[in-house]
C-alpha positions, 0 to 999 in steps of 0.5 A, a space after each residue: 500500500 503506502 507510504 510512511 514509516 517503515 520498520 525493519 523486522 529482524 528474523 535472523 533465525 527464520 529468514 534466508 536470502 532467497 531469490 524468487 524464481 520466475 513462475 509460469 501461471 500454467 504451473 499453478 493452474 495445473 495444481 493437483 491439490 484438491 483442497 485448494 479452492 480457486 477464487 478466480 475462475 479465469 473468465 470473469 469477475 462474477 464473484 467479485 465487487 469493485 470499490 474505487 475511491 470517488 466512485 460508487 460501489 460496483 462502478 468499475 471505472 474505466 474497466 480498471 479490473 478486467 479479465 483477459 487471456 485468462 488473467 485478472 488484470 488491473 489496468 489504467 489505459 482508460 484513466 486521465 490523471 490518476 489522482 487518488 483513485 485507489 481501488 479494491 476488488 473484493 471477493 464475495 465471501 468473508 473468511 476467518 481461518 485459511 491459507 491464501 495463495 496468489 500468483 502475480 506480476 507487475 507489467 507496463 508503466 504506472 498511471 500518469 499523475 499517481 504518487 511516486 510510492 505507487 510505482 510497482 505497488 499493490 496488495 492483498 488485503 486480509 480481514 477487510 471491512 465489507 465494501 458496502 461499509 465504505 464511504 464513496 471517498 474512502 481510499 483503502 478498506 480497513 484491513 491488514 495487508 500483504 504489500 506487493 512491490 516490484 523492483 525498479 532494476 536497482 533499488 531495494 523494494 522488498 515484497 511481502 511487507 505488512 501494512 495496516 490501513 485503519 488497524 494495529 497488529 501485535 508484532 514481536 510482542 509489541 503493538 505495532 502502530 506505524 503504517 507499514 513494516 518492511 520485511 527482509 525479503 529480496 527485491 524482485 525485479 522485472 516482470 516475472 511471476 511471483 507466488 506469495 501466500 499467507 496463513 490466517 488464523 482468525 484473530 490470533 495470528 497471520 503469517 506471510 510466506 514467500 518461497 516456503 519461508 515465513 517472511 512476516 508474522 504478527 498477531 491480534 489484528 485490531 481496529 485502530 481507534 485513531 483512524 477515522 475509517 476504523 472509528 466509523 466501524 466502531 461506532 456501528 458496533 464492529 468488534 475492535 478485534 479482527 477475527 474474520 473479513 473479506 479478501 481484496 486486491 488493490 489497484 494502486 496505480 501500477 498495472 498488475 496481473 494475477 494468474 491464480 488466487 486460491 484459498 485453502 480452508 483451515 480448521 478453527 
């Protein structure tokens, strides 16, 4: 997602430096693991709802989210200046205990007029508020996020960060109140396919996983009482502790493609 303070998480015994290997979408599609359920049918967005800041619920402005050649694409070829028209694509059902596995790649050029931080930036948002509860102008759903980043060919831009729009989490035994926590994963340059996972255990723990390695771990996701977006949810009677929620994919101004979006339900 964005934007502000980054916290370097040290996991010296857990992390290893590993270069993510390019992956073809066909490899994931050919998975024989029957327990995994595909949330994306490769044909249309029938099970998904669009919410873009400044636009009504369900208004897929300029065909931002589309399905082409069996891929779910986030594109901006119909935009003028991007401004702050950040968007999210929500799956229809909420989940609590599960693993999610997503294969993605960044392509093309960032939309004109977008903030610099949006370059090769997107996200998978977990424990989201419902899209119906978002005001028209709200830019990001209250959620916890796997921040997706792509390299610019030289600078370090690690993927898999933890971001917390409208939320707090407990990390390393302490309440984390900054916007994003940077993980120590290796930067992924170019347009290669990347597969990233998360294990979500209701309101107890969440892990981000890249190439089989846990790159971030935190627990007790909860609403941030200082956030106006979270305050609206609290005023409506929402539980301050996040135990379940919707899954959404971000549109942050840089084109991105998704080949697979799969979920494995876990016992509570």
